[in-house]
C-alpha positions, 0 to 999 in steps of 0.5 A: 500500500505505502509504495503507491503513496508519494511525497510531492513538492511544488516549486513556483517562481514568480515576478514580484515587482522587479524581483523574482521569488520562489515558493514551495508547497508540499503534500501527498499524491498517490497512484491510480495506475502505473503512470497517473497520480491523484492529489489535491489541486492546491498541492500542485499550484501556489496561487498566493503568498503572505507578507507581514505588515504592521497590521498582521499577515496579508495574503496576496494573490499570485496571478498566472501572468506573473508566474515564470515557472511552476514544477511538481515532483515526487521527492523520494526518501534519499532526496532524489526527485521524479518530475510530474506533469499536471494533465488535469486540474479542477479548481472547483473540487480542488483535485489534480491528475499528474503523470509521472516521468517513469512508471510508479507503483500501482495501488493494491486497492480498488476504487470504491463507491462514495455514494454509499458511504455511511457514518462510522465506516472505518477509514485508513489514512496513510499520510504525514510526510514530516515524520515519515509515512504513518498509518492512522485509523479512524471513521467517517464522522459526517457525509457532507460539509455544512456551514451555518449562518448567524442565526443557526441556519444552514447557510451552505452544504457541500455533498462532495466533502466528508469528514474523518476522525483520523487525525489530519496534519498540515502537509497531508493534502492529497493523501488517499483516504481508504475505507475498510468494507467487507474485509477489503480496502478501497479508495474512498477519496483524498484529503482536502483540508483541515479545520485548524481550531479543531486540531486535526479534524479533517475533511476529504473529497469523495472519489465519485465526483472526481471520477465524474469530472474525469469521465466527462473529459475526453482526454482523460477517458483512455487511461481512466476506463480500465480502472473503472471495470 
């Protein structure tokens, strides 16, 4: 299982005034076959940076027109790297598909069906690049992501997102969320974001909406179809 999960780093060089600056972002990605990998979109593209002001940190956007170069690579334990090419990005759902320069290890699990998720279904979260790849266990805590308004009313609901109790850390974005069902392991989604005040409460993007987006893209169908059989 762990051989199909990779630490990735994105480096973005951009113009800021008359100077060049480079930022780096780290996260996780995992293989879908022997060449394609899946991760969170924000792991593959740095779109803003922070500057310190007398009034606190200010978040500034990095428009595409000022970007000089943006690269994403697998970083192996010995420090060597393998370039990755982004072939699909989805800003709305926040996921990306990459192609490796050489073959990678295919996953030992199948793609699951996130339409039949249930509360307290068991999950496995292999992640955490900072202290080496570790395995965390948990369960599904909620089947959607809800925001409430000032009067306690439901202001927004996202059915593509689900909550997990397995502790999620910064840098886990893009890690696979695996479900244990009927004694088998299957891919249920990927780590999308955490709620910082909750100290580790994580949310994942379900696999079904990812597949629906990819199946609608003609350029993605050829490699995807064998995985869905």
